[in-house]
N, CA, C and O atoms as CSV, one atom per row, in Angstrom:
chain,resi,resn,atom,element,x,y,z
A,1,MET,N,N,42.490,9.558,145.128
A,1,MET,CA,C,42.608,10.985,145.865
A,1,MET,C,C,43.759,11.949,145.094
A,1,MET,O,O,44.102,13.065,145.484
A,2,ALA,N,N,44.037,11.568,144.449
A,2,ALA,CA,C,45.475,12.000,143.640
A,2,ALA,C,C,44.297,12.915,142.766
A,2,ALA,O,O,43.981,14.068,143.057
A,3,THR,N,N,43.884,12.332,141.935
A,3,THR,CA,C,42.918,12.428,140.839
A,3,THR,C,C,42.183,14.294,141.740
A,3,THR,O,O,42.559,15.412,141.386
A,4,ALA,N,N,41.027,13.968,142.991
A,4,ALA,CA,C,40.747,15.274,143.587
A,4,ALA,C,C,42.115,16.123,144.195
A,4,ALA,O,O,42.409,17.260,143.825
A,5,THR,N,N,42.452,15.773,144.639
A,5,THR,CA,C,44.003,16.946,144.550
A,5,THR,C,C,44.375,17.515,143.551
A,5,THR,O,O,44.475,18.741,143.605
A,6,TRP,N,N,44.735,16.740,142.188
A,6,TRP,CA,C,44.709,17.593,141.079
A,6,TRP,C,C,43.336,18.283,141.149
A,6,TRP,O,O,43.892,19.380,141.206
A,7,LEU,N,N,42.456,18.502,141.180
A,7,LEU,CA,C,41.207,18.925,140.566
A,7,LEU,C,C,41.272,19.963,141.454
A,7,LEU,O,O,41.151,21.047,140.883
A,8,LEU,N,N,41.463,20.059,143.002
A,8,LEU,CA,C,41.422,21.197,143.729
A,8,LEU,C,C,42.503,22.147,143.324
A,8,LEU,O,O,42.212,23.314,143.063
A,9,MET,N,N,44.061,21.601,143.240
A,9,MET,CA,C,45.142,22.232,142.988
A,9,MET,C,C,44.759,23.211,141.659
A,9,MET,O,O,44.950,24.425,141.582
A,10,SER,N,N,44.243,22.443,140.773
A,10,SER,CA,C,44.046,23.683,139.629
A,10,SER,C,C,42.729,23.977,139.133
A,10,SER,O,O,42.632,24.367,137.969
A,11,ALA,N,N,41.634,23.840,139.891
A,11,ALA,CA,C,40.728,25.239,140.238
A,11,ALA,C,C,41.247,25.521,140.940
A,11,ALA,O,O,40.403,26.270,141.431
A,12,ALA,N,N,42.220,25.631,141.690
A,12,ALA,CA,C,42.556,27.088,142.542
A,12,ALA,C,C,43.004,28.280,141.571
A,12,ALA,O,O,42.897,29.484,141.801
A,13,GLY,N,N,43.711,27.445,140.034
A,13,GLY,CA,C,44.159,29.086,139.454
A,13,GLY,C,C,42.962,29.620,138.333
A,13,GLY,O,O,43.151,30.464,137.458
A,14,ARG,N,N,41.541,28.809,138.642
A,14,ARG,CA,C,40.233,29.588,137.954
A,14,ARG,C,C,40.732,29.122,136.052
A,14,ARG,O,O,40.548,29.956,135.165
A,15,PRO,N,N,41.196,28.049,135.814
A,15,PRO,CA,C,40.959,27.730,134.446
A,15,PRO,C,C,39.603,27.635,133.778
A,15,PRO,O,O,38.680,27.539,134.586
A,16,PRO,N,N,39.298,27.639,132.650
A,16,PRO,CA,C,38.250,27.660,132.261
A,16,PRO,C,C,37.128,25.995,132.841
A,16,PRO,O,O,37.486,25.015,133.493
A,17,LEU,N,N,36.134,26.248,132.397
A,17,LEU,CA,C,35.864,25.165,133.308
A,17,LEU,C,C,35.709,23.638,132.463
A,17,LEU,O,O,35.464,22.587,133.055
A,18,ASP,N,N,35.909,23.747,130.923
A,18,ASP,CA,C,35.665,22.728,130.446
A,18,ASP,C,C,37.298,22.459,130.381
A,18,ASP,O,O,37.455,21.822,129.340
A,19,ARG,N,N,38.593,22.653,131.017
A,19,ARG,CA,C,39.559,21.651,130.914
A,19,ARG,C,C,39.668,21.299,132.295
A,19,ARG,O,O,40.825,21.341,132.714
A,20,LEU,N,N,38.641,20.905,133.267
A,20,LEU,CA,C,38.435,20.286,134.578
A,20,LEU,C,C,37.202,19.533,134.759
A,20,LEU,O,O,36.730,19.034,135.781
A,21,THR,N,N,36.535,19.564,132.879
A,21,THR,CA,C,35.156,18.215,133.154
A,21,THR,C,C,35.540,16.857,133.539
A,21,THR,O,O,34.944,16.032,134.232
A,22,VAL,N,N,36.657,16.810,132.943
A,22,VAL,CA,C,36.800,15.115,132.520
A,22,VAL,C,C,36.958,14.982,134.039
A,22,VAL,O,O,36.168,14.317,134.710
A,23,ALA,N,N,38.319,15.831,134.716
A,23,ALA,CA,C,38.770,15.558,136.293
A,23,ALA,C,C,37.132,15.472,137.477
A,23,ALA,O,O,36.873,14.746,138.437
A,24,ILE,N,N,36.313,16.632,136.763
A,24,ILE,CA,C,35.579,16.539,138.015
A,24,ILE,C,C,34.521,14.756,137.770
A,24,ILE,O,O,33.859,14.316,138.711
A,25,VAL,N,N,34.585,14.050,136.460
A,25,VAL,CA,C,33.473,13.284,136.171
A,25,VAL,C,C,34.734,11.705,136.807
A,25,VAL,O,O,34.505,10.593,137.284
A,26,ALA,N,N,35.464,12.144,136.600
A,26,ALA,CA,C,36.481,11.245,137.258
A,26,ALA,C,C,36.782,10.969,138.553
A,26,ALA,O,O,37.176,9.906,139.033
A,27,VAL,N,N,36.531,12.180,139.168
A,27,VAL,CA,C,36.278,12.201,140.840
A,27,VAL,C,C,35.257,11.473,141.246
A,27,VAL,O,O,35.375,10.362,141.763
A,28,ARG,N,N,33.697,12.333,140.934
A,28,ARG,CA,C,32.694,11.842,140.786
A,28,ARG,C,C,32.440,9.973,140.605
A,28,ARG,O,O,32.124,9.292,141.581
A,29,ALA,N,N,32.616,9.460,139.411
A,29,ALA,CA,C,33.183,7.586,139.238
A,29,ALA,C,C,33.920,7.115,140.544
A,29,ALA,O,O,33.537,6.223,141.301
A,30,LEU,N,N,34.817,7.725,140.638
A,30,LEU,CA,C,35.557,6.900,141.517
A,30,LEU,C,C,35.629,7.270,142.745
A,30,LEU,O,O,36.666,7.015,143.358
A,31,ALA,N,N,34.540,7.967,143.407
A,31,ALA,CA,C,33.592,7.897,144.639
A,31,ALA,C,C,32.636,6.805,144.613
A,31,ALA,O,O,32.455,6.001,145.527
A,32,ILE,N,N,32.209,6.828,143.812
A,32,ILE,CA,C,30.841,5.727,143.725
A,32,ILE,C,C,31.355,4.833,143.398
A,32,ILE,O,O,30.933,3.863,144.028
A,33,SER,N,N,32.314,4.510,142.502
A,33,SER,CA,C,32.763,3.581,142.757
A,33,SER,C,C,33.507,2.394,143.796
A,33,SER,O,O,33.569,1.170,143.683
A,34,ARG,N,N,34.044,3.348,144.866
A,34,ARG,CA,C,34.543,3.046,146.115
A,34,ARG,C,C,33.877,2.185,146.673
A,34,ARG,O,O,34.184,1.071,147.098
A,35,GLY,N,N,32.499,3.004,146.655
A,35,GLY,CA,C,31.184,2.868,147.522
A,35,GLY,C,C,30.670,0.704,147.075
A,35,GLY,O,O,30.544,-0.306,147.767
A,36,VAL,N,N,30.568,0.985,145.789
A,36,VAL,CA,C,30.316,-0.416,144.976
A,36,VAL,C,C,31.603,-1.290,145.826
A,36,VAL,O,O,31.256,-1.798,146.892
A,37,PHE,N,N,32.533,-1.409,145.551
A,37,PHE,CA,C,33.564,-2.050,145.769
A,37,PHE,C,C,34.187,-2.458,147.206
A,37,PHE,O,O,35.005,-3.241,147.689
A,38,ARG,N,N,33.195,-1.334,147.622
A,38,ARG,CA,C,33.461,-1.811,149.593
A,38,ARG,C,C,32.288,-2.615,149.813
A,38,ARG,O,O,32.290,-3.405,150.757
A,39,TYR,N,N,31.333,-2.516,149.093
A,39,TYR,CA,C,30.102,-3.521,149.308
A,39,TYR,C,C,30.181,-4.856,148.862
A,39,TYR,O,O,29.924,-5.927,149.414
A,40,THR,N,N,30.688,-4.486,147.483
A,40,THR,CA,C,30.990,-5.795,147.113
A,40,THR,C,C,32.287,-7.144,147.765
A,40,THR,O,O,32.394,-8.370,147.734
A,41,GLU,N,N,32.825,-6.325,148.142
A,41,GLU,CA,C,33.824,-7.125,149.008
A,41,GLU,C,C,33.397,-7.834,150.247
A,41,GLU,O,O,33.648,-8.966,150.660
A,42,ARG,N,N,32.698,-6.879,150.715
A,42,ARG,CA,C,31.812,-7.141,152.056
A,42,ARG,C,C,31.211,-8.418,151.661
A,42,ARG,O,O,31.625,-9.395,152.284
A,43,LEU,N,N,30.307,-8.623,150.743
A,43,LEU,CA,C,29.185,-9.170,150.175
A,43,LEU,C,C,30.192,-10.594,150.004
A,43,LEU,O,O,29.966,-11.473,150.836
A,44,ALA,N,N,31.071,-10.816,149.180
A,44,ALA,CA,C,31.865,-11.599,149.099
A,44,ALA,C,C,32.204,-12.325,150.158
A,44,ALA,O,O,32.151,-13.534,150.384
A,45,GLY,N,N,32.702,-11.045,151.021
A,45,GLY,CA,C,33.122,-11.935,152.607
A,45,GLY,C,C,32.202,-13.042,153.151
A,45,GLY,O,O,32.129,-14.271,153.155
A,46,HIS,N,N,31.571,-12.022,153.585
A,46,HIS,CA,C,30.335,-12.718,154.031
A,46,HIS,C,C,29.962,-13.874,153.707
A,46,HIS,O,O,29.618,-14.697,154.555
A,47,ASP,N,N,29.974,-14.173,152.126
A,47,ASP,CA,C,29.108,-15.280,151.569
A,47,ASP,C,C,30.374,-16.576,152.128
A,47,ASP,O,O,30.119,-17.634,152.704
A,48,ALA,N,N,31.921,-15.971,151.668
A,48,ALA,CA,C,32.768,-17.086,151.946
A,48,ALA,C,C,32.803,-17.863,153.394
A,48,ALA,O,O,32.754,-19.048,153.723
A,49,VAL,N,N,32.926,-16.457,154.187
A,49,VAL,CA,C,32.744,-17.353,156.052
A,49,VAL,C,C,31.213,-18.206,156.180
A,49,VAL,O,O,31.251,-19.400,156.475
A,50,LEU,N,N,29.927,-17.549,155.949
A,50,LEU,CA,C,28.839,-17.948,156.090
A,50,LEU,C,C,29.130,-19.639,155.547
A,50,LEU,O,O,29.263,-20.468,156.447
A,51,ARG,N,N,29.222,-20.102,154.156
A,51,ARG,CA,C,30.024,-21.145,153.794
A,51,ARG,C,C,30.845,-22.302,154.025
A,51,ARG,O,O,30.688,-23.493,153.755
A,52,MET,N,N,31.993,-21.492,154.737
A,52,MET,CA,C,32.131,-22.666,155.622
A,52,MET,C,C,31.705,-23.015,156.867
A,52,MET,O,O,31.662,-24.145,157.355
A,53,ILE,N,N,31.341,-21.796,157.433
A,53,ILE,CA,C,30.598,-21.980,158.645
A,53,ILE,C,C,29.618,-23.278,158.602
A,53,ILE,O,O,29.450,-23.954,159.617
A,54,THR,N,N,28.841,-23.655,157.093
A,54,THR,CA,C,27.704,-24.246,157.110
A,54,THR,C,C,28.360,-25.473,156.552
A,54,THR,O,O,27.811,-26.521,156.889
A,55,ASP,N,N,29.273,-25.567,155.876
A,55,ASP,CA,C,30.156,-26.805,156.058
A,55,ASP,C,C,30.798,-27.271,157.222
A,55,ASP,O,O,30.914,-28.496,157.279
A,56,VAL,N,N,31.300,-26.543,158.277
A,56,VAL,CA,C,31.965,-27.007,159.258
A,56,VAL,C,C,30.612,-27.162,160.213
A,56,VAL,O,O,30.950,-27.921,161.121
A,57,ARG,N,N,29.481,-26.840,160.365
A,57,ARG,CA,C,28.322,-27.634,160.856
A,57,ARG,C,C,27.740,-28.620,160.559
A,57,ARG,O,O,27.236,-29.414,161.354
A,58,ALA,N,N,27.739,-28.687,159.447
A,58,ALA,CA,C,27.197,-30.061,158.634
A,58,ALA,C,C,27.951,-31.386,158.980
A,58,ALA,O,O,27.404,-32.485,158.881
A,59,ARG,N,N,29.529,-31.175,159.484
A,59,ARG,CA,C,30.815,-32.523,159.888
A,59,ARG,C,C,30.271,-32.289,161.489
A,59,ARG,O,O,30.256,-33.292,162.202
A,60,VAL,N,N,29.961,-31.392,161.893
A,60,VAL,CA,C,30.101,-31.661,163.158
A,60,VAL,C,C,28.615,-32.143,164.152
A,60,VAL,O,O,28.647,-32.622,165.286
A,61,SER,N,N,27.520,-31.875,163.414
A,61,SER,CA,C,26.501,-32.321,164.113
A,61,SER,C,C,25.586,-33.035,162.855
A,61,SER,O,O,25.328,-32.509,161.773
A,62,PRO,N,N,25.210,-34.278,163.287
A,62,PRO,CA,C,24.301,-35.024,162.016
A,62,PRO,C,C,23.674,-34.494,162.067
A,62,PRO,O,O,23.402,-33.778,163.031
A,63,PRO,N,N,22.972,-34.592,160.784
A,63,PRO,CA,C,21.673,-34.169,160.024
A,63,PRO,C,C,20.113,-34.706,161.165
A,63,PRO,O,O,19.933,-35.883,161.475
A,64,TRP,N,N,19.498,-33.954,161.461
A,64,TRP,CA,C,18.341,-34.530,162.182
A,64,TRP,C,C,17.355,-35.377,161.165
A,64,TRP,O,O,16.989,-35.230,159.999
A,65,PRO,N,N,17.125,-36.303,162.172
A,65,PRO,CA,C,15.583,-37.303,161.102
A,65,PRO,C,C,14.641,-36.463,160.739
A,65,PRO,O,O,14.533,-35.241,160.845
A,66,ALA,N,N,14.007,-37.248,160.318
A,66,ALA,CA,C,13.046,-36.342,159.600
A,66,ALA,C,C,11.563,-36.321,160.544
A,66,ALA,O,O,11.101,-37.422,160.843
A,67,GLY,N,N,10.830,-35.073,161.005
A,67,GLY,CA,C,10.013,-34.730,162.148
A,67,GLY,C,C,10.670,-35.085,163.379
A,67,GLY,O,O,10.108,-35.758,164.244
A,68,ALA,N,N,11.901,-34.629,163.485
A,68,ALA,CA,C,12.085,-34.765,164.756
A,68,ALA,C,C,11.827,-33.315,165.317
A,68,ALA,O,O,11.599,-32.435,164.487
A,69,ARG,N,N,11.842,-33.043,166.447
A,69,ARG,CA,C,11.887,-31.715,167.063
A,69,ARG,C,C,13.381,-31.398,168.359
A,69,ARG,O,O,14.399,-32.001,168.698
A,70,TRP,N,N,12.889,-30.481,168.613
A,70,TRP,CA,C,14.287,-29.728,169.157
A,70,TRP,C,C,13.832,-30.645,170.569
A,70,TRP,O,O,12.649,-30.800,170.873
A,71,PRO,N,N,14.684,-31.069,171.160
A,71,PRO,CA,C,14.711,-31.805,172.472
A,71,PRO,C,C,13.950,-30.684,173.979
A,71,PRO,O,O,14.675,-29.851,174.523
A,72,GLY,N,N,13.048,-30.807,174.253
A,72,GLY,CA,C,12.467,-30.024,175.114
A,72,GLY,C,C,10.975,-29.306,174.673
A,72,GLY,O,O,10.209,-28.794,175.490
A,73,SER,N,N,10.764,-29.375,173.365
A,73,SER,CA,C,9.941,-28.153,172.329
A,73,SER,C,C,7.912,-29.255,173.207
A,73,SER,O,O,7.529,-30.346,173.629
A,74,VAL,N,N,7.485,-28.022,172.966
A,74,VAL,CA,C,5.957,-28.456,172.835
A,74,VAL,C,C,5.251,-29.037,171.876
A,74,VAL,O,O,4.928,-28.460,170.837
A,75,PRO,N,N,4.857,-30.662,172.270
A,75,PRO,CA,C,4.359,-31.414,171.211
A,75,PRO,C,C,2.947,-30.838,170.857
A,75,PRO,O,O,2.179,-30.692,171.808
A,76,GLY,N,N,2.427,-30.428,169.373
A,76,GLY,CA,C,1.630,-29.777,169.205
A,76,GLY,C,C,1.930,-28.370,168.767
A,76,GLY,O,O,0.928,-27.818,168.311
A,77,THR,N,N,2.682,-27.856,168.771
A,77,THR,CA,C,3.285,-26.063,168.648
A,77,THR,C,C,4.051,-25.851,167.690
A,77,THR,O,O,5.219,-25.845,168.080
A,78,PRO,N,N,3.907,-25.605,166.198
A,78,PRO,CA,C,4.843,-25.657,164.548
A,78,PRO,C,C,5.890,-24.903,165.234
A,78,PRO,O,O,6.912,-24.575,164.630
């Protein structure tokens, strides 16, 4: 935010474009990285929660025997 604010305030004075180039590139890079970091944070958070749920589920319910069907399922259906 500070870089974008500085860019706006500096651009108001109409300096040559070469003075603002670094700030323009920095604002764009920071904006793109913000989305990437949010996605990575959500991905890591969901992965951690799903791993915990898997562990809890494994402790709470015993594993199904091989070939067992869900109670009430129709025999002969996949």
